[in-house]
matplotlib code that plots the C-alpha trace (Angstrom):
import matplotlib.pyplot as plt

x = [13.1, 13.6, 12.7, 16.2, 18.1, 15.3, 14.8, 11.2, 9.7, 6.7, 5.1, 3.4, 5.4, 6.0, 2.5, -0.7, -1.0, 2.2, 4.2, 2.8, 3.7, 7.2, 7.6, 6.3, 8.6, 11.6, 10.9, 11.1, 14.6, 13.8, 15.8, 12.9, 12.9, 10.3, 8.9, 6.9, 6.2, 6.4, 10.1, 9.7, 7.6, 9.9, 13.1, 11.4, 10.2, 13.4, 15.5, 13.2, 13.3, 17.0, 17.4, 15.5, 18.1, 15.9, 17.4, 15.3, 16.1, 14.0, 13.3, 11.2, 9.3, 6.2, 4.6, 3.0, 6.5, 7.7, 11.3, 11.4, 10.2, 12.8, 15.6, 14.4, 14.2, 17.6, 18.9, 17.3, 19.0, 22.4, 22.0, 19.9, 19.7, 17.1, 13.6, 11.7, 8.8, 6.7, 3.8, 1.8, 0.2, 0.4, -3.0, -4.9, -8.6, -11.0, -14.2, -16.4, -19.9, -19.6, -21.1, -18.6, -15.4, -13.2, -11.3, -8.0, -9.2, -10.4, -7.1, -5.1, -6.8, -6.3, -2.7, -1.8, -4.0, -3.9, -1.1, 1.3, 0.7, 1.3, 4.6, 6.0, 4.9, 6.3, 9.7, 10.1, 8.7, 11.6, 14.0, 11.5, 11.3, 15.0, 15.2, 12.3, 10.6, 8.6, 5.7, 3.5, 0.8, -1.5, -3.5, -6.9, -10.0, -13.1, -15.1, -14.7, -17.1, -20.2, -19.2, -19.1, -20.9, -18.7, -15.7, -16.4, -13.0, -11.2, -13.5, -13.0, -9.2, -9.0, -11.4, -9.1, -6.2, -8.1, -8.5, -4.8, -3.9, -5.8, -4.3, -0.7, -1.2, -2.2, 0.6, 3.5, 2.5, 4.7, 7.6, 7.4, 5.7, 2.4, 0.3, -2.5, -4.6, -5.7, -8.8, -8.7, -11.9, -12.5, -8.9, -7.7, -5.4, -4.7, -6.8, -9.8, -9.4, -9.4, -12.5, -14.2, -13.3, -14.9, -18.1, -17.6, -18.3, -22.0, -24.0, -22.8, -19.2, -16.6, -18.8, -21.6, -19.1, -17.8, -21.3, -21.9, -18.6, -19.2, -16.0, -17.1, -13.8, -12.0, -9.3, -5.6, -2.9, -1.2, -4.1, -3.3, 0.5, 0.1, -1.8, 0.7, 3.6, 1.6, 1.2, 4.9, 6.0, 7.4, 4.8, 2.1, 3.2, -0.1, -2.1, -2.2, -4.7, -6.8, -8.7, -7.9, -10.4, -9.3, -12.4, -13.7, -16.5, -18.0, -17.7, -17.8]
y = [-18.4, -17.3, -13.8, -13.2, -11.1, -11.0, -7.6, -6.2, -3.0, -1.4, 1.6, 4.2, 2.6, 5.5, 5.7, 3.8, 0.3, 0.6, 1.5, -1.5, -3.8, -2.2, -2.9, -6.5, -7.5, -5.8, -7.7, -10.9, -10.0, -8.5, -5.6, -3.3, -0.4, 2.1, 4.1, 7.2, 10.7, 12.3, 13.0, 14.1, 11.0, 8.8, 10.1, 9.9, 6.3, 5.0, 6.5, 5.1, 1.6, 1.7, 2.6, -0.7, -2.6, -3.0, -3.0, -0.3, 2.2, 5.2, 6.3, 9.3, 8.0, 8.9, 5.7, 7.5, 8.5, 5.6, 6.8, 7.6, 4.1, 2.5, 4.6, 3.9, 0.1, 0.2, 1.9, -0.7, -3.5, -1.9, -1.1, -3.9, -6.6, -7.8, -7.2, -10.5, -9.2, -6.3, -4.8, -2.2, -0.1, 3.4, 4.8, 8.1, 8.6, 10.9, 11.8, 13.5, 13.2, 11.3, 14.1, 16.5, 14.6, 16.2, 14.2, 15.3, 14.1, 10.8, 10.2, 11.2, 8.6, 5.9, 6.9, 6.4, 3.4, 1.4, 2.6, 3.0, -0.7, -1.5, 0.4, -1.3, -4.8, -4.4, -3.1, -5.6, -8.8, -9.5, -10.0, -12.4, -14.4, -14.7, -15.8, -18.3, -17.0, -13.9, -12.5, -9.7, -8.4, -5.6, -3.6, -3.0, -2.0, -3.6, -1.0, -3.2, -5.7, -3.4, 0.0, 3.3, 6.5, 9.5, 7.2, 6.0, 6.7, 5.1, 2.1, 1.7, 1.8, -0.6, -3.0, -3.0, -3.8, -7.0, -8.0, -7.2, -9.4, -12.4, -12.0, -11.7, -14.7, -16.9, -15.5, -15.8, -18.8, -21.0, -18.7, -19.4, -16.1, -15.7, -12.6, -11.9, -8.9, -7.8, -5.5, -3.9, -3.2, -0.5, 0.2, 2.9, 5.0, 8.7, 8.6, 7.2, 9.6, 12.5, 11.1, 10.9, 14.5, 15.6, 13.6, 11.2, 8.1, 8.9, 10.3, 7.6, 8.0, 5.5, 4.1, 3.2, 1.4, -0.5, -1.5, -2.9, -4.9, -8.5, -8.6, -5.2, -3.3, -1.1, -2.8, -2.0, -1.6, -4.6, -6.7, -6.2, -6.5, -10.0, -11.3, -9.7, -11.5, -14.8, -14.4, -13.8, -17.0, -19.8, -22.0, -19.9, -20.9, -22.6, -19.4, -17.1, -15.0, -14.7, -11.8, -12.2, -9.9, -8.5, -6.7, -8.1, -9.9, -6.8, -8.4, -12.2]
z = [3.8, 7.4, 8.5, 10.0, 7.5, 4.9, 3.4, 3.5, 2.0, 3.8, 2.0, 4.2, 7.0, 9.3, 10.9, 11.7, 10.2, 8.2, 11.3, 13.2, 10.2, 10.1, 13.9, 13.6, 10.7, 12.3, 15.5, 13.5, 12.3, 8.9, 7.5, 6.8, 4.3, 5.4, 2.5, 3.4, 2.2, 5.7, 6.4, 10.0, 11.0, 9.0, 10.8, 14.2, 13.8, 12.2, 15.0, 17.7, 16.2, 15.7, 19.4, 20.1, 18.0, 14.9, 11.4, 9.7, 7.0, 6.0, 2.5, 1.4, -1.6, -3.5, -4.7, -7.6, -9.0, -11.0, -11.5, -7.8, -6.9, -9.1, -7.6, -4.1, -4.6, -6.1, -3.0, -0.9, -2.9, -2.5, 1.2, 2.6, -0.1, -2.6, -1.0, -0.8, 1.3, 0.0, 1.9, -0.1, 2.6, 1.3, 0.8, 0.4, 1.2, -0.7, 1.2, -1.4, -2.8, -6.0, -8.2, -6.7, -7.5, -10.1, -12.6, -11.0, -7.6, -9.0, -10.8, -7.6, -5.4, -8.1, -8.5, -4.8, -3.9, -7.1, -9.4, -6.5, -5.7, -9.4, -9.4, -6.3, -7.5, -10.9, -9.6, -6.7, -8.2, -10.6, -7.6, -6.0, -9.2, -9.4, -5.8, -6.3, -3.1, -2.2, -0.2, -1.3, 1.1, -0.3, 2.3, 0.8, 2.7, 4.2, 2.3, -0.8, 0.8, 0.6, -0.6, 1.4, 0.7, -0.1, -0.6, -4.1, -5.5, -2.6, -2.7, -6.4, -6.1, -3.2, -5.0, -7.9, -5.6, -4.6, -8.2, -8.9, -5.9, -7.2, -10.7, -9.4, -7.2, -10.2, -12.3, -9.8, -7.7, -9.9, -9.0, -5.3, -4.6, -2.7, -3.0, -0.6, 0.6, 4.0, 4.0, 7.5, 9.3, 11.9, 13.0, 15.4, 13.2, 12.8, 9.6, 11.5, 14.3, 11.8, 10.2, 13.6, 14.4, 11.2, 11.9, 9.0, 11.1, 11.4, 14.4, 16.8, 16.0, 17.3, 20.1, 17.7, 15.4, 18.3, 19.4, 15.9, 15.9, 17.1, 19.2, 20.8, 20.4, 17.9, 15.9, 16.6, 14.0, 15.6, 14.6, 11.0, 11.6, 13.2, 10.2, 7.8, 9.6, 9.4, 5.6, 5.2, 6.9, 4.9, 6.6, 4.8, 1.3, 0.5, 1.1, -1.9, -3.8, -0.6, 1.0, 4.7, 6.5, 9.8, 11.0, 14.3, 12.5, 10.9, 7.5, 7.0]

ax = plt.figure().add_subplot(projection="3d")
ax.plot(x, y, z, "-o")
ax.set_aspect("equal")
plt.show()
């Protein structure tokens, strides 16, 4: 299945890592459906990419809303074709001491990071099964390797995404569908910059994190996007159920 004309869905695709993945897939010739909650950012990025000649369509969508997800995916099918590439990138952090997390907060972070991925996979996979070809890439987190203080809900949800990825790979490999996960390392995104401004990266901040990264630089959203494109290629059909770390050597 070539990229040219293939329909892709990227959740959380209007900023950060999701935007870089949107751009990379669109550059390959995909018709990309960008799902995001932020209307203003969505409109701005879709307009910019269309001015560059990219085939992108914006959809305001809350991944925790199952009827909304179903309606959005149906619109994508009607306007762009059956999506055969799915990138679950939408995520929500929760920085809180474990003993201070409320049940509502815990459920909220699971709903976005885990159940949102469940919704999109369950709604999109049938079209891939019918086509006999599909690519699912779930963006997890390098925090699943060793945990992270004050991020227990987020780490728990992203760790579950890794397990879901492996199970779906086994179940749908015979259908011509690969399912992999990329846990990004220390990536320069608006979310990371916000954490740095709040002092959540430790006393050394960004500079200290870079000094502890073997390649001695912060990651770029494009670093994740390049690997995502690689995993979506037809030539990558023998790679499934894998955790492909992109972290500059911070986790091996």
